C-alpha positions, 0 to 999 in steps of 0.5 A: 508528380506523375513521373514520381508516382511511376517510379515508386510503383515500380520500385515498390512492385519489384521489391515486394516480388523479390521479397516474395519469390525469395520467401516462396523458395525458401519456405520449409527448407530448414532442417534445424532452424537454430543450428549454426550450419542451417543458419550460417551455411544454409545446411550445406545445400547451396547449389553452384548458381546461388553461390555464384549469384550471392557472391557477385551481389554481396560485393556489387553494391553502391560502393562499386557502382556509386563509387567507382562510376564517381571516379569518372575514369577508366581505371577503377575497372582494374578492382574488378579485373584484379578481382578475378585473381582473388577468386581463382585463389579461393576457388583452387587454394582456400576453398578446398582447405576450408572444406577439408577443416570442415570450418564454419567461419574462416577464422575457424581455420586458424584456431585449428592450424595454431591450436589456440582460440585466442587467435580465432577471437582476435582475427574475428574481432578485426573483421567485425571492426571492419564490417561495423565501422567501414562496411555497413555505414558506407553501403548505407551512406551509398544506397541513401545517396543514390535514392536521394538522386533518383527520386529527387529526395533531396529535402528529405533527411538521408538518415531516414533512407538509411534507416529504412535500409538497415530495417529490411536489411536486418529483417532478411539477415535475422529471419531468413539466415544464409539461405534467404540471403543467398536466394534474394541475392541471386534474383536481385543480381539477375535483375540488376546486372541486366538493368546495369548493362542496359545503363551502359547501352543507354549511355553510350548511345547518348554520346553516339559512342564517341568518347572525343573530348574525354581527357585521355588520363580518364580513359587510361588504364595505366594510372599516374603516380597521383591516380587512385590506381598508380600502375605499379601498385597492381603488382604489390598491394593489389594482389594481397587485397584481392586475396584477402577479400575474396579468399579470407573475408567471412562476407564472401567465403561464407557463400562458397563454404554453403554448398554441398561440395567443394566441386559444387562450390568451385562451379559457383565460384568460377561463375562469379569469376566469369561475371566479375571478369566479362559484366562488371568492369563495364558497368562500374566505369563507363556511366562514369566516364560518359558522365563527365562528356555530358555533365563535366566533373561531378564531385560527391559521388553523384555521376551514376545517379545522374546518368540514370535519372537523366537518361532512363525512362520513369518506369525503368528508373523505378525498376533500377532503384528497386534493383540497387535497393536490392543490391544494398540489401543483399550486401547489407544483410549478408555482412550482418549474417557473416558478422553474427556468425563470427560473434556466435561461433568465434567469440560468444561460444568460446568466452561466454556460452557454448550453446547459445540460442543462434537465432536469438543471439543473431538477432541482438547482435545484428541490431548492435552492430546496425547502431554502431554503424549508425555512429560511423555514418558521418564519417562517410557524408563528406567523402571525396570518393567512396570506393577509395575511402573504404579501401584505404580505411580497411587497410588498417585491418585487411593485410594484419589479418591476411598475415595471420592467414598466410603464416598459419597455412605455410608453417607449423609450429608457430606459437599463436602469441607471436601472431597475435603480436605481429597483428598489432604491430601491422595495424600500428605500422599501417596507421603510421604510414597514413597518418604519421608519414602519409608522404613516404615516398611511392606512398600510395596506401596500396603499396603501404598495404604490401609493405604492412603484410610483408612486415607482419609475416616477418614479425610473426616469424621473428617473434616466434623464433627469437622471443618464443623459441620455436623455429617455424617449420615449412608445412605448406605440402601438408595443407595444400597436397592431402585431400583428407585432413591431417592434424598438424 
């Protein structure tokens, strides 16, 4: 009982400390509390270190620490190593364009390029569907499962823990806006990365740095045909997944779009890429691999929780629980804030009310999204592996969405309706691959995502030419070459 009391006291103390520091830093910094730029882009004031911290912790949550370690193999590090490529694309290709077109949301770029608000609304709706029905429930489940294991709360209904996360995360997102989210991300990130690194060290010492006895396939970075990441997929769908997630996903790019300048944003993105390349890979695979040697094969995403609870001293398990809880909350509130931005700026203002009360509307939208997320919660309760399920499900949306950005940036004179049709066809094709013909030769879902993207881009250009009678014109030089905005 004493052990659990120590854990809980440390957990509560650090959680409240992060909230207090965030409040003190953000207090009095707002210039227009109900304005879009202030609420969704922190008034364009985020320094590079907050950009780096927020990007890092928005992505790093239980789906990485719990889900990737849950595979108990080194192969999953490819998700993080490949992420540096996506961050470089964001840094040197996409961020200058978002600033050039003065975008509040990534989807605003689509409206500007296609000169059509409906394509913007459609892509926003797809982003929202992914956030509400995939990412939010997955994050709540992973964080709640970890807390159950950490504090020995198996008898406590997991929904109660998830509801607690949802309430606190919603409060951050609604009452603090992006500034509070980014600041809390950074402070929480320092704590989480430090303790996660310490977990790796303790785990390595527990096996005397000796990996003998662990099957070679669990240590290999060359994925077999039937592995979660077959090696050839690194050169097909993996690259496109990273481009989509880091360069077009509102939840990530919103942080970089909130700096006072492109250069300040780029410094933050570069710092996040260095963290992603050097620090993240060991903490998301080594504890899982070591847990295989210590405990054997552990199912249902429990490997990381066992390592932490068994190897760390009691006061540090409480601290680590606080750090991971902060990671869950920051990822959760980041997605809520980004989703509110998509609804308010891309859908509500276009079709319902051009001048809404931003903060009040965001509150209502956030509550609705949390309720919908809980409807999907049971889907993840019996997931064999959290991260693989999340990536596979998001394939329904990610490649069709990315195709709209690729066509819009590379070409002009493209009818928006042709892209809308091709996006819908892309969703249907991926559904066919996964539901009707999942054993397609070479049929890992990552390959299927690459095929879906190529099909969606080709369909848009074909429909534009032969149904709408427009000949697409190559326009990349104008988009990527001019520093000043030139409408095309």
